[in-house]
N, C-alpha and C positions, 0 to 999 in steps of 0.2 A: 581627247576632245570630250567634254561633258556634254552629255545629252539631257534635256529637261523632260522630266516625266510628269505625269499628271499629279504625282503627289508632292512634288517640290515645285511645281509650276506656280509662279505668283509669291513665292516665298523670298523674302529678302534676308541675307546673313545680317544677323544681329549680334552684339557683344553678349557673353554669357553673363551669369550672375556674379555680381561683386564679391570677390574674396580677398581684396586687399593684399595681394601677393607680395607687392613691393615692401609693404610694411612687414610683412612675416619675414622677410630676409634681413631685417635689421635685428640685432642682437636684442634679446630680452632684458629689460632693466634700462634701456635708453628711452628717455621720455622726451617729447617735443614741446616746445613753446607753441602757443597758439595766440595770435593777434586776433583782436575783435574789432568790429566796426558795426554800429547800429545792431548790436546782438548776434550778429554773424561772424563766423570763422573767416578769416582772410590771411592771406599771405602764403609763404611757401609750403607750411606744414598743414594748411587748410585741406589739401586734396587728400592727404592721409587721413586727417580727422573725419572729413564727411564720408570717405569710402569705409572707415571703420564702423561709423555709425550704421551704415547701410549693411556692411557684413554682419554686424551684431544683431540686426533685425532679421536678415534673410537666413544666416547659416547656423546661429546658436540656438535658435528658437526658445530662447530665454523669455521673450515677450509673447503672452498668450495671444491667439487670434480669436478665442472664442469670447469676445466682448463687442459690444456695439460701436465703440469708439475708443480712443486713447484715454479718455477721462475715467473710464471704467476700470483701467488697469490699477491694482493697487500700488500705493507709494512705495511700499518695500521691494516690490519688483523694479519700479523705475530707480530706486536707490541702487539696487545691485547692478543696473545697467550703467548707471553713472560710475560705480566702482570699478566696473570693467573698463571704463575709458581712462580712469585715473592711472591704470598700469602703464599706458603707453603716452599720455599726454598730461602736461601741467596745467590742469583746469580746476584745482581745487576750489577756487574764489568764484566760479561761475557755473554753479550746478544748475540754475535754471536755464541757462543759454545752452548748456550741453544737452539737457532734457529736450529743450526746443528743436535742437537738430534732430535727435533721436526721434522725436515726435514727427517731424517732416519725412524722415526716412521711413518710418512706419506706416505713416498715411500714403506715401508713395508706393511702398511694397503691396499694401492691400488693393490700391488703384491698379496696380500693374496686374495682381492676380485677378482681379475682376474684368479687366480689359481684355488680357490674353488668353484666359482659361474659362471664363463665363459667358462673356458677351459673344465669343466667336462660335458658341453652340446655338444650335437652332431650339434646342428644348432643354427643360430643366433637367430631365432624366439624363440626356446626353452629358450635360456638365457634371452631373454626380459621377459619372464614371471616369471623367477627365481629370484625375487628380494631379495637381502640379508637383514638380520635384520638391523635396524637402518640406512637403506639407503633409501632416498627418490626416489620414482619412476622416476622422471625426471632427477635425478642425475645418477641413474642407466642406463637409456636409453642414456644419453650423453656418459657414459663410454662405453657402447656396440657399439655406433656409432664410438667412437674414436678407440677402439680395433679391430674393423672389417675393418677399413679403409684401402685401398691398402698402404698408406704411413707408417702407423703404422705396418702393417705386414711386410713390407720391412725392416723397422729399427729392429723389433723384430728378424727376420730371421738373420740380421748381428750380432745383440747381441748374438744369441745362437752360432753362428759360431765362434766368438770370445771367448766366454766363453767355448766352447769345447776344446780350445787351451790350457786352464789351466787345467791340470789333477792333480794338488795338491789339496787335500782336507782336511780341518781343521776338527777337532773333539771338538771344544769348543761350538758349539752350538750357542746360542744367546748371551754368555757371551763374551764381548769384550777383545780382546788381552791385552789391557790397564788394565782392571780389574785382568786379570790372572797375569799379570806382577806386579801388585800392591800387590796381595795375596801372592805371592812367595817372595817379598821383605819383608813383614811383617813376613813371616814364617821363612826365614833365616837370614834376617837382610841385605841381599845384593840384589842388583838388578840382575835379570837373565840376562846372557849373551844372544846374539842373537841366537845361536844355541840351547841353553837350552830353550828359550822361544819357538823356533820352535818345539822342542820336546814336551814341555807341551801343545802346541795348536794343534798338528798333530798327536799325538801317544795315543792310547787308553790305559785303565788301564792294559791290557794284554800285553803291550809292543809292539804291532803291529800297523802299520799305518792304515789309513782308506781304501786305495786302493793300487793296485801295484805300480802306479807312486810315491806315496808318500812313499811306502815301499822302493822302489829303492833310492829315495832321502836319506831317513834314514840311509840305509846301506852306502851309499857314505860318508855321515857326519861321521859316526863313523869308517869307514875304514881310512878316511883321518886324522882324530883326532889320531887313533892308529899309523899312520905313522909319523905324526909330533912329536908325544911323543918319539917314538923310534929313530927319527933323531935330536932329540932336535932342532927342527926348531923354528924359530922366527915368522912363519906366524901368522897374526892376525886373530881374529875371522871373521872379515869383509872380509878379503881375502879367508878365508875358505867358507864363504858363496857364494862368487862370484864364487870360484871354481866348487862348487856343482850346483848352479842354474843359472850360467851365469851373464853377466855384468848387472850393476845396471840401473835402470831407473833414469832419473833426476827429474821426478815428484813425486816419491814416493820411501819408503824403504820397501822392502818386509820382511815379518817375523814380522812385528810390527802391522799388522792390516791395514784397509783402512785408508787414510787421512794423514798418517804420513810421512812428508817430510824430506829429508836430512838436510835441514837447521834447522828444529824444533829439531832433534835428535842429530846432531853433531855441528850445528852452521855452519858459511861459511866455505866450504872445501877449501883445497889450490888450487884444480883445479877451483873452482868458483872465488877464488881471483885471480888467473892467468887469467880467463876470464874476470873478471872486469878490471884488470889492462890493458890487451890487448884492451879492448873496450875503455878505458880512453886514451890509446895511439893513437887510431885511431881518437878518438874525437879530440885530441889535434893536430893531422896531419891535419885533416879536417879543424878545426879553423884557423890553419896557412895558408893552401891554400885558405881559404875564405879571410883571411886578405890580402894575396899577390894579389888575384884577384881584391879586393876592391881597392888595392893601384894602380895597373894597371888601373883599371877603373877610378880613381880619377885623375891620369895623363893624360889619354885620354880626360877626361872631360876638364880638365885644358887647354889642348892644343887646344880643340875645342873652349873653351871661349877666348883663345887669339887671335885665327884665327877670330873668330867672332868680336873681338874688332877691328882687323885691318880692316876687311871689313866694319865695321860700321864707323870707321875713314875716309876710302876713300869715302864711301856714303856721309858723312857729308861735306867733302870738296867739293864734287860734287854738293851738294844741294846749299851750300854756293855760289859757282861760277855761279850756274844756277840763284839764287836769285839776284845775283848782275847784271848780264845781263839783267834780267826781269825788274829790277829797272831802269836801264838806257834807256831801251827801252820805259818803261812807262813815264819816265820824257821827252823823246824827243818828243814823241807824244802830250804831253799836253802844251809844250812850244810855244809863238806867233811866226809867220814868220819873219824873219828879211829882210829890203830892202837893196838890194846890190848896193852900189855906183859904177857907172861905168864912166870912162873918155872917152868921144868921141874924136876921132881925125879926122879932115877934113883938106883937102888941102887947103894952103894959096895961095894967088895971085903969090907969086913968086915959087910956086911949092913945098915949104917946108910944111911939116905937121903942122897943127894949131891945138892947144889944145883948145877945147870948154867946158868951165866949166858949170856945170849946174846953172840953174837959182835958185836964192834964193827966 
C-alpha cells in the first residue's frame, strides 16, 4: 500500500519526455510518407513525425536555447534540423511546413521549461538552482535572465491579458484540428463542416463544452441551426459562424486551428478580389497622374531650354560684336603713323594769297 508523503503529496503522475521510441524500433533507412492539410501533418505517420520533431528539440540539443525566440536561430541550424527529419520522412518538398512544426515543438518546449521549472519557484535564485534535465546550466541561466527581465515580464503580462479575452476553450488536447478533421473525413467519407468541426474540437464526450463561455456558444449554434431549418433559410455555415462568434479576421479563420488563413481555405475571396481591383485602379490613377506630371515637367523643361537658347544666341551676338571691336582696336594700335600733307597759304606781293608747295 502506497503512503503519500509530504514530498509527493499533490503531485500527479505525468508522461516523461518524448523520445519517440516506437520510431526508434523501426529499421534505419525506412522513410514514411507524410500527408498534409492546411500546412499540418495529418494521417497515420503524423504521430511519428510530430514526436520526432519534439524529440529533436528536447533530446538532441541541436537547437540553441540561448536566443530570445525561434527567429534568432540561424538558418543553417534550422536547415540541419530539416535534414535530420529527412532521414525518416519523405518531406523534401515541404521544408517550410516541416520547420513550422519544429518551431511549434521548440516553442512548446520552452513554455514547458518556464511553466514547470521556473514559475513553480518562489524566487529567481531558487529557480537558478533548479536546472531541468537535459538542459545545460549556462542555457538555463540565460533563460532565467530572459524571463526575469522587465521587458519580458511586461510582454508576458500583455499576452496574458490578451489571452484572457479568449474564453473559448477547445477539448482536443495536443491533437491538431487538422488531424481531427482528417480523421472525421476518413470515418464518414466527407469533410466536416465548420460548425461540426467546432463541435468535434470543443465538446466533450458527455456532450458538454469545456467551460460556460464555450457552452453558451454551443447553445447559440444549435439554436440558430434549429431556427434556420424551421424557416428553410439559405444562410451558409460561414454566415452562421459569424453570427455566433462575430466578424472574421483577415489574418486567420477561426475554428480550423492556428495558422489557417482565408486564402488557404477558400482561395481569394470576392472581397479580396474587390480590394485588389480597387488597389489596381488606384495604381492606374497614380500612374496617370505621374505621367501627366512628367509631361508638364517635360514641357516646362523644353520652355526653359528654348529660353536658354535665346539667351545664348543674344550672348553669342554680343560676344561677336565685342570681338570685332576689339580686333579693330588692336589693328589700329599696331599700324604705322601716316604723314599728313598740308598746303601752306602765304600772302603774295599783290595781296592775293599764294600757294607754297612743299619742297621735294
